C-alpha positions in Angstrom: -13.2 8.8 10.4 -15.1 6.3 12.5 -14.4 6.5 16.3 -13.2 2.9 16.5 -10.9 3.3 13.5 -9.6 6.7 14.9 -8.6 5.1 18.2 -6.8 2.2 16.4 -5.0 4.6 14.1 -3.9 6.9 17.0 -2.5 3.9 18.8 -0.6 2.8 15.6 0.8 6.3 15.1 2.0 6.5 18.8 3.8 3.2 18.4 5.1 4.2 15.0 6.7 7.4 16.3 8.5 5.5 19.1 10.2 3.2 16.6 13.8 3.3 15.6 14.5 4.5 12.1 14.6 0.9 10.8 11.5 0.0 12.7 9.7 3.0 11.5 10.4 2.2 7.8 9.4 -1.5 8.2 6.3 -1.0 10.4 5.1 2.1 8.6 4.8 0.3 5.3 3.1 -2.7 6.9 -0.1 -0.7 7.3 0.0 0.6 3.8 0.6 -2.9 2.5 -2.5 -4.1 4.5 -4.6 -1.3 3.0 -3.5 -2.2 -0.5 -4.3 -5.9 0.1 -7.8 -5.0 1.4 -8.3 -2.8 -1.7 -7.4 -5.7 -4.0 -9.5 -8.1 -2.0 -12.5 -5.8 -2.2 -12.1 -5.5 -6.0 -11.4 -9.1 -7.1 -13.9 -11.8 -7.6 -14.3 -13.8 -4.4 -12.9 -17.3 -4.6 -9.8 -19.5 -4.6 -8.1 -17.7 -7.5 -8.1 -14.4 -5.7 -6.8 -16.0 -2.6 -4.0 -17.8 -4.6 -3.1 -14.5 -6.2 -3.1 -12.4 -3.0 -2.3 -14.4 0.1 -1.2 -17.9 -0.6 2.5 -18.7 0.0 4.4 -17.4 -3.0 1.3 -15.5 -4.2 2.1 -13.5 -7.3 0.5 -10.4 -5.7 1.9 -11.3 -2.2 4.5 -8.6 -2.1 4.1 -4.9 -1.4 5.7 -4.1 -4.8 3.3 -6.4 -6.7 0.3 -5.0 -4.8 1.4 -1.4 -5.6 1.6 -2.2 -9.3 -1.6 -4.2 -9.4 -3.5 -1.4 -7.7 -2.1 1.1 -10.1 -2.8 -1.0 -13.2 -6.4 -1.6 -12.1 -6.9 2.2 -11.4 -7.4 1.6 -7.7 -4.8 4.1 -6.6 -4.0 7.5 -8.3 -0.8 8.0 -10.2 0.4 10.3 -7.3 -0.3 7.6 -4.7 1.4 5.1 -6.9 4.6 7.2 -7.1 4.6 8.1 -3.4 4.0 4.6 -2.2 6.8 3.4 -4.5 9.2 5.9 -3.0 8.2 4.8 0.5 8.8 1.1 -0.5 12.2 2.0 -1.8 13.1 3.7 1.5 11.7 0.6 3.4 13.8 -1.7 1.3 17.0 0.3 2.1 16.4 -0.4 5.8 15.3 -4.0 5.2 18.4 -5.0 3.2 21.2 -3.2 5.0 22.7 -4.9 8.1 23.5 -1.8 10.1 24.6 1.9 10.1 21.5 3.2 8.3 19.2 6.1 9.4 17.1 8.7 7.8 20.1 11.0 7.2 22.0 8.3 5.3 22.7 9.6 1.8 20.4 7.3 -0.3 17.6 7.4 2.3 17.8 11.2 2.6 17.7 11.6 -1.2 14.6 9.4 -1.4 12.9 11.3 1.4 13.5 14.6 -0.3 11.7 13.2 -3.3 8.5 12.6 -1.3 5.7 14.9 -2.5 3.3 14.8 0.4 2.5 18.3 1.7 4.2 19.2 4.9 2.1 20.8 7.7 3.8 24.1 7.5 7.0 25.8 6.3 9.0 25.1 9.5 12.4 23.5 9.8 11.1 21.1 12.5 8.9 19.5 9.9 11.6 19.2 7.2 13.6 16.3 8.7 13.8 13.2 6.6 12.2 11.1 9.4 9.3 13.5 9.6 8.9 13.5 5.8 8.6 9.7 5.9 6.1 9.7 8.8 4.1 12.5 7.2 3.9 10.7 3.8 3.1 7.4 5.4 0.3 8.9 7.5 -1.3 10.9 4.6 -1.2 7.9 2.3 -2.7 5.7 5.1 -5.5 8.2 5.6 -6.1 8.3 1.8 -6.3 4.5 1.6 -8.0 3.9 4.9 -11.5 3.4 3.5 -10.5 2.8 -0.2 -11.5 -0.9 0.0 -15.1 0.2 0.9 -15.2 2.5 -2.1 -13.7 -0.1 -4.4 -16.1 -2.8 -3.2 -18.8 -0.8 -5.0 -17.1 -1.9 -8.3 -16.3 -5.4 -7.2 -15.7 -7.8 -10.0 -18.1 -10.7 -10.5 -17.8 -13.7 -12.9 -19.3 -13.0 -16.3 -20.4 -15.1 -19.2 -18.7 -13.9 -22.3 -20.6 -14.5 -25.5 -23.6 -16.8 -26.0 -23.1 -20.0 -24.0 -25.3 -21.9 -26.4 -23.0 -21.0 -29.3 -19.9 -22.4 -27.6 -18.6 -25.7 -29.1 -16.2 -26.6 -26.4 -19.2 -27.9 -24.4 -20.6 -29.9 -27.3 -20.8 -33.6 -26.8 -21.2 -34.2 -30.5 
């Protein structure tokens, strides 16, 4: 990892670990959302249509859920990444849509956390808490996606002319 990026990521992780459970769920997914957005921007044709789809108010691909599905449909994330990010999104949504009384040991959140597939550092009870599982999965996915936009940019879409433009009647003035 580049030194500048490593320092930024370390700062983010330090802040992330200091968050409340609700803050952790909301802020943790913000970085993943940003990485998915960058990946789509790196792949799409440059222009107003891409901006309208991705970042305009009410953009069809303006939500985390839509970005996850678009990246999966375009083959920009693996099926395992798709599933794991989807679980993290569901955990985040639990925190985002409940008024109070929710933590990582709440029944639904705990169930979702135990479904996370990211490898844990070692077989140790200290690393098995639901909060740790969420942080671990978020960090591993962030690392996996950190430079994805740069890789995807090598296959960036460009406008194409389909068929023979001379054979198209819609431009005919006759």
